[in-house]
C-alpha angles and dihedrals in degrees: 000000000000120000112270117221115243094236089065090057089047088053095056092045092052089052090048091051097046100034086211130086095216095049091045091052091050090050091055095042092245136123117254093248090050092053092046088052091052092050091049091049091051092050091052090054094053128079095233136035115268096193140042128185122248099189102311094332125102115228132177123260116221088263091051092050092048091049091052093051091052092047092049089055094049102036092041087063090051091052091050091050091051091050091050092051091050090052093047093050096047124093123252091255090061095046126103107198120195117203120197121197145124113295098251090047090053089052089063094057103039093108100048117134119244132157094218128049126287129202125187125217119197103221142152128239108273089037090054093057091047092051094051091045093051095043093248087123133021097207132031131185114205144126090236111103115218118239097211132084089225091074128061122211114204118187112249113165143334118245114211125178138230136186109241117199124180111243089230088067094050094063089059097047107096097187099025089229131150089234092060090046089066090073088071128071115280120210114221128200099233126322096302110037103184094187092053090050090053090049092053092045095049093052093039091240130158119232116276121261092243132036128188115190126208130179099225139032094238089062091047091052091051091050090052090048090053091049097246096129148322125268149174106254137178109262093245089071113083109183113196122240092028142109112236120203119189111232115233114254092233090057099046111010113216115255123232113220121206140196105238121201140147118274092235090072099053097096098044108110098210091047091052089051090052090053090052090052090054092047091053089061090066 
């Protein structure tokens, strides 16, 4: 089969996107007759028809639909590559960098200096990897390590945990035991706090009588500070008016957080400077 020019494939994809010959022609900057001529030429170069007429309207044959799906997969990758190269070649002032991380992690980097524009996306760990992989974010901060060579994971900080108990609770604890602590409200990080579950399991404890759930550690720390409950918190939170007990490493292993970014960016000087700015926040 003879080699088919790329503009003919672009013509059929524009028609597939717009579902209308006039709108597709406008999208490509062509006249309607010129686009119709391109589609006819493409059809003549293929072994099977790609269109049939329903009344006066062109519609795809099964072969035409299958061809479009395959082209969208292949040419979509080309478009992504072009967009990446444009980003890599642009200066910092023209760049819009999206950073995905947990809320309290984002709070630590809000004041970083950057010549371009920054936007922050509150996200959780699996979601962060997905966003960086799919180019929905340029930088992610997470303890999840990517399993693809396309993403780089650069160590950022270690997250250790502590048990934070309001001092107002301590005066009422006769034996200062974890069991007695369960009579007081426990603050949970989200609906399913895996670290809290490990803590209960390790000490063979039942679940507390009362749970209060918050969606970020900064809110939990504030609740402890106000005396509303006790919680497991990252060690970089220091709520006032509370006793803080470091959790043993064998009970809750520390978590290594990483800067996650695509390998294409690793040699861009302004991007490397941005990563250093983020690292300085930790």
